[in-house]
C-alpha positions in Angstrom: 112.0 101.6 106.8 109.2 104.2 107.0 105.7 104.0 105.6 106.6 106.6 103.0 109.7 104.6 101.9 107.7 101.4 101.7 105.1 103.2 99.5 107.8 104.6 97.1 109.3 101.1 96.7 105.8 99.6 96.1 105.0 102.2 93.5 108.2 101.6 91.6 107.6 97.8 91.6 104.0 98.4 90.4 105.3 100.5 87.5 108.1 98.2 86.5 105.9 95.1 86.7 103.5 96.3 84.0 105.8 98.4 81.8 107.1 95.3 80.0 103.5 94.2 79.2 102.6 97.6 77.8 105.8 97.7 75.7 105.1 94.4 74.0 101.3 94.7 73.7 100.9 96.7 70.5 103.5 94.8 68.3 103.2 91.3 69.7 100.7 89.9 67.2 102.4 91.8 64.3 105.7 90.3 65.3 104.4 86.8 65.2 102.7 87.4 61.9 105.8 88.9 60.3 107.8 85.8 61.5 105.4 83.5 59.6 102.7 82.5 62.1 99.1 82.2 61.0 96.1 83.4 62.9 95.4 79.9 64.3 99.0 79.6 65.5 98.9 83.0 67.1 95.6 82.1 68.8 97.2 79.0 70.1 100.1 80.9 71.6 97.6 83.1 73.5 95.6 80.1 74.6 98.7 78.4 76.1 99.6 81.6 77.9 96.1 81.8 79.4 96.1 78.1 80.4 99.5 78.3 82.1 98.4 81.5 84.0 95.1 80.0 85.2 96.6 76.7 86.2 99.4 78.3 88.3 97.4 81.2 89.9 96.6 79.4 93.2 99.9 77.4 93.5 102.0 80.5 93.0 99.9 82.5 95.4 100.4 79.8 98.0 104.1 79.8 97.2 104.3 83.5 97.9 102.5 83.2 101.2 104.8 80.4 102.3 108.3 81.3 101.0 108.0 85.0 100.9 106.9 87.8 98.6 110.4 89.0 97.4 111.6 85.6 96.2 108.5 85.0 94.1 108.6 88.5 92.7 112.2 88.1 91.7 111.6 84.8 90.0 108.6 86.3 88.1 110.9 89.1 86.9 113.5 86.5 85.8 110.8 84.6 83.8 109.7 87.9 82.2 113.3 88.7 81.1 113.6 85.2 79.6 110.2 85.3 77.9 110.6 88.7 76.2 114.2 88.1 75.2 113.1 84.9 73.5 110.2 86.7 71.9 112.5 89.2 70.3 114.6 86.5 68.6 111.9 83.9 68.0 111.4 82.8 64.4 109.3 79.7 64.6 105.9 78.7 66.1 107.5 76.5 68.8 109.7 79.3 70.0 106.7 81.7 70.3 104.8 78.9 72.0 107.6 78.7 74.6 107.4 82.4 75.1 103.7 81.9 75.9 104.5 79.4 78.5 107.2 81.6 80.1 105.0 84.6 80.1 102.2 82.6 81.7 104.5 81.5 84.5 105.7 85.1 85.0 102.1 86.4 85.1 101.0 83.9 87.6 104.0 84.5 89.9 103.4 88.3 89.8 99.7 88.1 90.7 99.5 89.5 94.2 103.0 89.4 95.9 103.8 93.1 95.4 100.5 94.2 97.0 100.9 91.6 99.8 104.4 92.9 100.4 103.2 96.4 100.8 100.2 95.5 103.1 102.4 93.3 105.3 105.1 96.0 105.5 102.6 98.7 106.4 101.0 96.4 109.0 104.5 95.8 110.5 105.1 99.6 110.6 101.7 100.9 111.6 99.7 98.0 112.9 96.6 96.2 111.5 94.7 99.5 111.6 96.8 101.1 108.9 94.8 102.8 106.1 95.5 100.8 103.0 93.5 102.8 100.4 95.9 105.6 99.6 98.8 103.3 98.9 96.7 100.7 97.0 95.1 103.5 94.9 98.5 104.9 93.9 99.8 101.5 93.1 96.8 100.8 90.8 97.3 104.2 89.2 101.0 103.5 88.5 100.2 100.1 87.0 97.8 101.8 84.5 100.3 104.6 83.8 102.9 102.0 83.0 100.6 100.3 80.6 99.7 103.6 79.0 103.3 104.7 78.6 104.3 101.2 77.4 101.6 101.0 74.8 102.4 104.3 73.3 106.2 103.7 73.4 105.8 100.2 72.0 103.7 101.5 69.2 106.0 104.2 68.1 109.5 102.8 68.7 109.4 100.5 65.7 108.9 103.5 63.5 112.1 105.1 64.6 114.2 102.0 65.1 117.1 101.6 62.7 116.0 98.8 60.4 119.5 98.1 59.2 120.6 97.2 62.7 117.6 95.5 64.3 114.2 94.1 63.3 111.9 97.1 64.3 109.0 95.0 65.6 111.5 93.1 67.9 112.6 96.3 69.7 109.5 96.7 72.0 110.0 93.2 73.6 113.7 93.9 73.9 112.9 97.1 75.8 110.4 95.1 77.9 113.1 92.6 78.8 115.4 95.4 79.9 112.6 96.9 82.1 112.0 93.5 83.6 115.7 93.2 84.4 115.6 96.5 86.2 112.6 95.2 88.2 114.6 92.1 89.2 117.4 94.3 90.6 114.9 96.6 92.4 113.1 93.6 94.0 116.3 92.0 95.2 117.9 95.1 96.5 115.0 97.3 97.7 112.3 94.9 99.0 113.2 93.5 102.4 111.0 90.6 103.3 108.2 91.4 105.8 108.3 89.3 109.0 107.0 85.8 108.6 107.7 82.3 110.0 110.8 80.6 108.7 110.4 77.0 107.3 112.6 74.2 106.2 112.3 73.1 102.5 110.2 70.1 103.6 107.9 72.2 105.6 107.5 74.6 102.7 106.5 71.7 100.3 103.8 70.6 102.8 102.7 74.2 103.6 101.9 75.3 100.0 99.0 72.9 99.2 97.7 73.4 102.7 97.8 77.2 102.3 96.1 77.0 98.9 93.3 74.7 100.3 92.8 76.9 103.3 92.7 80.1 101.3 90.2 78.7 98.8 88.1 77.6 101.7 88.3 81.1 103.2 87.6 82.9 99.8 84.5 80.8 99.2 83.3 80.6 102.8 83.9 84.2 104.0 80.7 86.2 103.4 82.5 89.3 102.0 85.1 87.4 100.0 82.5 85.2 98.5 80.7 88.3 97.2 83.9 89.7 95.8 84.6 86.5 93.9 81.2 86.9 92.3 82.1 90.5 91.3 85.5 89.4 89.9 83.7 86.7 87.8 81.2 89.3 86.4 83.9 91.9 85.8 86.0 89.5 83.8 83.0 88.8 81.6 82.1 92.5 81.1 85.7 93.7 80.4 86.4 90.9 78.0 83.1 91.5 76.1 84.1 95.2 75.7 87.8 94.5 74.7 86.7 91.6 72.4 84.3 93.7 70.3 85.9 97.2 70.5 88.7 96.6 67.9 86.2 95.5 65.2 83.8 98.3 66.0 86.7 100.9 65.6 87.9 99.2 62.4 84.4 99.6 60.9 84.3 103.2 62.0 87.8 104.0 60.7 87.2 102.3 57.4 90.2 99.9 57.3 91.9 97.4 59.6 95.1 99.5 59.7 93.3 102.7 60.7 91.2 100.7 63.2 94.3 99.3 64.8 95.8 102.8 65.2 92.5 104.0 66.6 92.4 101.2 69.1 96.0 101.8 70.2 95.0 105.4 71.0 91.7 104.3 72.7 93.6 101.6 74.7 96.1 104.2 75.9 93.3 106.5 76.9 91.6 103.6 78.7 94.8 103.0 80.7 94.9 106.7 81.6 91.3 106.4 82.7 92.2 103.4 84.8 95.0 105.4 86.4 92.5 108.2 87.2 90.0 105.8 88.6 92.5 104.2 90.9 93.7 107.6 92.2 90.1 108.6 92.8 89.1 105.5 94.8 89.8 106.9 98.3 87.8 110.0 97.5 84.9 107.9 96.1 84.8 105.8 99.3 84.7 109.0 101.4 82.0 110.6 99.3 79.9 107.4 99.2 80.3 106.7 102.9 82.4 103.6 102.8 84.4 101.2 100.7 81.5 99.0 99.7 79.3 101.9 98.6 82.2 103.4 96.7 82.8 100.1 94.9 79.1 99.9 94.0 79.2 103.5 92.6 82.3 102.7 90.5 80.8 99.6 88.9 77.5 101.5 88.4 79.4 104.1 86.4 81.1 101.3 84.4 77.7 99.8 83.7 76.3 103.1 82.4 79.4 103.5 80.2 79.0 100.0 78.6 75.3 100.9 78.2 76.4 104.0 76.3 78.6 101.8 74.1 75.5 99.8 73.2 73.3 102.8 72.7 75.8 104.5 70.3 76.7 101.3 68.4 74.7 102.6 65.4 76.6 105.9 65.1 79.2 106.3 62.3 82.1 108.5 61.5 83.7 110.9 63.9 80.7 110.8 66.3 80.9 107.1 66.6 84.6 107.1 67.2 84.3 109.9 69.8 81.4 108.2 71.7 83.1 104.8 71.7 86.4 106.3 72.9 84.7 108.3 75.7 82.6 105.4 76.9 85.7 103.2 76.9 87.6 105.6 79.1 84.8 106.3 81.5 84.2 102.6 81.9 87.8 102.1 83.0 87.6 105.0 85.5 84.6 103.4 87.2 85.8 99.8 87.2 89.2 100.9 88.6 87.6 102.7 91.5 85.9 99.4 92.3 89.0 97.2 91.9 91.0 99.3 94.3 88.3 99.2 97.0 87.8 95.5 96.5 91.5 95.0 97.0 91.4 97.0 100.2 88.4 95.0 101.5 90.1 91.7 100.6 93.3 92.6 102.5 91.4 93.8 105.5 89.6 90.4 105.6 92.6 88.1 105.5 95.8 87.5 107.4 99.3 87.7 106.0 99.5 83.9 105.8 96.8 83.8 103.1 97.0 87.2 101.6 98.5 86.4 98.2 96.5 83.2 97.6 93.2 84.8 98.3 94.2 87.6 95.9 95.0 84.9 93.3 91.6 83.4 93.8 90.1 86.7 92.7 92.3 86.9 89.7 91.4 83.3 88.8 87.7 84.2 89.0 88.2 87.2 86.7 90.0 85.1 84.2 87.3 82.4 84.3 84.8 85.1 83.6 86.9 86.3 80.6 87.0 82.8 79.2 83.3 82.5 79.4 82.9 85.9 77.8 85.2 85.0 74.9 82.9 82.2 74.0 79.5 83.5 74.8 79.7 87.2 73.8 81.5 86.5 70.6 78.7 84.1 69.5 76.0 86.6 70.7 77.6 89.5 68.8 77.9 87.4 65.6 74.2 86.3 65.8 72.5 89.4 67.3 75.0 92.3 66.8 77.5 94.2 68.9 74.9 96.5 70.4 72.9 93.5 71.9 76.1 92.0 73.3 77.1 95.2 74.9 73.6 95.8 76.3 73.8 92.4 78.0 77.3 93.2 79.4 76.0 96.5 80.8 73.1 94.7 82.5 75.6 92.2 84.0 77.8 95.0 85.2 74.8 96.8 86.8 73.7 93.5 88.5 77.2 92.9 89.9 76.9 96.2 91.9 74.3 94.3 94.1 77.1 92.3 95.7 78.2 95.4 97.5 74.8 96.1 99.0 75.1 95.6 102.8 78.3 93.7 102.2 79.5 92.3 105.6 82.7 94.0 106.7 82.7 96.3 103.7 80.8 99.3 105.0 83.7 101.2 106.6 86.9 102.9 105.4 90.3 101.5 105.5 91.5 102.3 109.0 88.2 101.5 110.7 88.0 98.2 108.9 91.4 97.3 110.1 90.6 98.2 113.6 87.5 96.1 113.6 89.5 93.1 112.2 92.1 93.5 114.9 89.5 93.6 117.6 87.7 90.5 116.4 
């Protein structure tokens, strides 16, 4: 296998991993409501999904580091097929609750192994000095493209689906299950496992908790990784604050909940497109800024300014309000995606293959924890003081998080130089 071949396979897996999520996103709540679930029951389904994902983030990361990336990715794809197939035919609260559990397992299993596979493979081919930024940037861009394509397709497919043959709102999860089945085949046939130590089943059982414990210790004790965890926590709070309050803001601007939902679908798709652009621009941002840490700081600084613009224009109405909210939303995702790609590069340059996925899962866990805090705190703040105040606080938090990249240890260089320093140390 060549580096170019490895990149093509990685990009295909990135796209197929997130396409099912995009397909089901726009109709998921409507499907549950049409099948008789109330808002409280729908909220409980989402809560169960979040709890399962959070509780399994670190164990599944350790599993991928011990048993291999391909196995865990294949199992994740299998759980996604089962979850979305069940969602399409679910008719009761308990069936939808089970889909939440299955989706949570699939999400936790998919967090990190694909990127770890690509980094390990590239290191096998080119050594520890391989430049990770171009591949990671393209992978992040393809994930966002998949979400953008999926959201648009999932939103419009029910309109053209033959209602006499199939329940229209069930078509997007069916298509998502099909995409996940394709992913399963690709993972099994096209992702040869990178080199790693072979273990017996008993050794694997003992190695997983040891790997998790060691990786958590590394993530919290390593000067750079500890800073990145702080950023992930803050970014989870900021992104959730924006995504929590934007639909209501758009509904007020559009005049009705239905028009607001349509406006949010378009804005969300544009946001994913902005995220793809930001991911693709990350290597250029690092070069222009003079290093990965500085590029990351610039990206989150741009995101902070965009959230500040949301707060400043919260009083606008009509078309001007819609345009300003949409533009700020898109620019925010451009900036934050630049930072995410460069954080990913710095993370993988700081860890070994034995802990690569688990440390990535620790970052994902920190971001989800920030989102949970934000759901509670910013929702209450917006209700008491208004959306503009909540967004202004989120903008300040985003700006403050840029400070973690100031003189970040090990984060000042670009990909190849970082890898060479790590190999020499």
